[in-house]
Every structure is written in structure tokens, then in C-alpha cells.
C-alpha positions in Angstrom: 114.6 52.7 129.0 111.7 55.0 127.6 109.9 57.6 130.0 106.5 59.2 129.8 107.2 63.0 130.4 105.2 65.9 131.0 106.9 69.0 129.3 106.6 72.5 128.5 106.6 74.3 125.0 109.1 77.0 125.9 109.5 78.3 122.1 107.9 77.9 119.0 109.0 79.4 115.7 108.8 79.2 112.0 112.1 78.1 110.6 111.2 77.5 107.2 108.4 77.6 104.7 105.4 75.4 106.6 108.1 73.9 109.2 107.4 74.8 113.2 110.2 74.1 115.6 109.0 73.3 118.9 111.6 73.5 122.3 110.3 70.8 124.9 112.0 71.3 128.2 111.0 69.7 131.9 109.1 71.8 133.8 111.2 72.2 136.7 114.5 72.5 134.9 115.8 69.3 135.7 118.0 67.3 132.9 115.9 65.5 130.1 116.5 61.5 129.7 119.4 61.5 127.7 118.7 60.3 123.8 120.7 59.1 120.9 121.1 60.0 117.2 118.3 59.2 115.1 115.8 58.9 118.1 112.0 60.3 118.3 109.4 61.3 120.5 105.6 59.9 120.5 103.7 63.5 121.1 100.3 63.5 122.6 98.2 66.2 120.9 94.7 67.8 121.5 92.0 65.3 120.5 93.8 62.2 121.8 96.2 61.7 118.6 99.6 60.4 119.1 102.2 61.1 116.5 106.0 60.4 116.3 108.5 63.0 115.3 112.5 63.0 115.5 114.2 64.9 117.7 116.7 66.8 116.0 119.3 68.7 118.3 122.5 67.6 119.5 122.4 64.5 121.9 125.0 66.1 123.9 122.0 68.9 125.2 120.2 67.2 128.4 117.9 70.7 128.5 115.5 70.6 125.6 113.8 68.0 122.8 113.8 70.1 119.5 111.0 68.7 117.3 110.9 70.2 113.5 107.0 69.3 112.4 106.1 70.6 108.8 102.8 71.1 107.9 100.7 68.9 105.9 98.0 70.4 103.7 96.3 67.0 103.9 96.9 66.5 107.6 94.0 64.9 109.2 95.0 66.4 112.7 98.5 65.5 113.6 100.5 68.0 111.8 97.7 70.5 111.8 97.1 70.7 115.7 100.9 71.2 116.1 101.0 74.3 113.9 97.6 75.9 115.1 96.8 74.3 118.7 100.0 74.1 120.3 101.3 77.6 122.1 104.5 78.3 124.1 104.0 77.5 127.9 101.8 74.6 127.1 102.6 71.3 128.7 102.5 68.2 126.6 102.8 64.6 127.2 105.5 62.6 125.8 106.3 59.0 125.4 110.2 58.5 124.7 112.9 58.6 123.3 112.8 55.8 121.2 115.2 55.0 118.2 114.5 52.9 115.5 116.9 54.4 113.2 120.1 54.4 115.4 123.6 55.6 114.3 126.7 53.1 114.0 129.6 55.2 115.1 131.9 52.1 114.2 131.7 53.1 110.4 134.9 54.9 108.6 132.3 57.0 106.9 129.2 58.0 107.0 126.7 59.7 103.9 123.3 61.3 104.9 120.9 61.8 102.5 117.9 64.2 103.4 114.9 64.9 101.2 112.7 67.8 103.0 111.7 67.3 106.3 113.6 63.9 106.2 116.4 66.5 107.5 115.0 65.9 111.1 116.7 62.7 112.2 119.8 63.5 110.2 120.4 66.6 112.3 120.9 65.0 115.4 123.5 62.5 113.4 125.1 65.3 111.9 125.8 67.1 115.4 126.3 63.5 116.5 129.2 62.7 114.2 130.6 66.3 114.6 131.1 66.2 117.8 132.8 62.4 118.0 135.1 63.8 115.1 134.0 61.3 112.7 134.0 61.1 108.9 130.8 62.0 107.4 128.9 64.3 104.7 125.2 65.1 104.5 123.3 65.9 101.2 120.2 67.8 101.9 117.6 68.1 98.9 114.8 70.7 98.9 112.4 72.6 96.8 114.0 76.0 97.4 115.6 78.0 100.3 112.5 78.9 101.8 111.5 75.5 102.4 114.8 74.2 103.8 114.7 73.9 107.6 118.0 74.7 109.7 119.3 76.6 107.0 121.5 79.0 108.8 122.9 76.0 111.2 123.6 73.9 108.1 125.3 76.7 106.1 127.1 79.0 108.4 127.5 77.0 111.3 130.7 74.2 112.6 128.3 71.6 110.5 128.9 73.4 107.0 131.7 72.0 106.1 130.3 68.5 105.7 127.0 69.7 104.1 125.7 69.8 100.4 122.7 71.8 99.6 120.9 70.5 96.4 118.0 72.9 95.5 114.8 71.7 92.8 114.9 75.4 91.7 119.0 76.2 91.6 121.3 75.3 89.1 121.3 72.0 87.6 125.0 71.7 88.5 124.0 71.6 92.2 121.1 69.5 92.1 121.2 66.0 93.9 122.6 62.9 91.5 121.9 59.9 94.3 124.0 57.7 91.9 127.2 60.1 92.1 127.0 60.6 95.4 126.9 56.9 96.2 130.0 55.9 93.8 132.1 58.3 95.2 131.5 57.3 98.5 134.6 55.3 100.1 135.0 51.7 100.8 133.1 51.0 104.4 130.8 53.6 104.4 127.3 53.7 105.9 124.2 55.1 104.2 121.1 56.9 105.9 118.2 58.1 104.3 115.1 59.8 105.3 112.4 61.7 103.4 109.5 61.0 101.1 108.5 57.8 100.3 109.8 58.2 96.4 113.0 60.3 97.5 114.0 57.0 99.9 112.8 54.4 97.3 115.3 56.2 94.4 118.3 56.3 96.8 117.5 52.5 97.7 117.2 51.7 94.2 120.4 53.4 93.4 122.2 51.8 96.0 121.3 48.0 95.1 122.3 49.0 91.5 125.8 49.6 93.0 125.5 46.6 94.9 125.6 48.1 98.5 125.2 45.6 100.9 121.6 45.3 102.5 122.9 45.8 106.1 
């Protein structure tokens, strides 16, 4: 079941260059509808625009939905409205949660590949896989440390032992080699990828070359 909710922005903060994190909570403090890893909300913005943003916090948390929004320089009103018009204390309308990108918890191993702001749905997956004690790894490719969202959470918290950070401006040895990651995955691994179109296409092409099953 999905819901139409009026939620309050209780916090907003930059967590990386051009990436704003919003905390959305119920106005009266009641628990929010449960969501599953990979879910998103449809957020109503000033001017009548509606945009979908992934929920990036732990699905165990029922008190808050966290949305991370990257400012797109060519934005026609979506991310720009979030960054420039939404303020702490504002009430916003959301529709959801919806999930078109569900996590299969029966997999023997899961590989999460994130490019840039594509980390957002994979964050909720990482939290879920960790709390369930399942086998997983996350590879996060971004341009520089300043452009990496959730850096502290990924590198110094309980998720850190499963996380591999790949920086475009870092040493060549640490850059993401998609073919190697896929070739090293154990049999039965499930693959999740989110990021810019070129990143997704490269991952899919490598998977097809290595004859990963489409499903």
C-alpha cells in the first residue's frame, strides 16, 4: 500500500558537494509507513512539480525518510527547487513509498555498484543487507572525496568493511574495474547498479559479456 503524506522537513544539510540531505518526519511524531530497500518517494515541489527520490536510510527506521538530492546545473526546477526553496520546518506532500528496485534477500551474495548520486537507493540496500547478516559488497565510484555522499557513514561505520571507494582523481590502482568485480563475484551473486546512464550501460555491457543471466 502507498500513502499520500504531509511530512515536515526537520533537517537539511549538505553531505557532499552539491548534495543536500533532507530528513522528513511526520508532523505529530507518529511512525511512518514501512518501506523496503530500494524504495522511493514522489515529492511534490513548489510550482506543482513532482519528482521521485530514493529513500536512502535504513528500512528499520520508522521515524524518518531521508532523501539525498544532487543539484543538477541544468535543472529545470526539480533539484533546484529542493536546494533553493525547501527549508527546515516546511511541510511537504509525498506519495509513497513505492519500490521499482526491490532487493532479493534470498541471494547468496549481492554486489552493489553505485556511480555518483546513484548511491542513494543502494544505501538502503546496504543497511538492510548488513542488519540481516547477509553477504554483500558495495563499490562506489565518484569523481572526488568532496563529491561522495555518505562518506563518513560508508568509511567509518558498521558498513565500512563491505565498502570499496573508487575515486576518479585517486591513484589508478583503486579505480573501479567493473569487469574484474563481476568476474570475481561468486556463483549465485545478484547485481544491483544505479548511476548515470553511461555508468549503468558499462556495467550491463560487462555483465552481458561475462554471460550473467538477465534476471
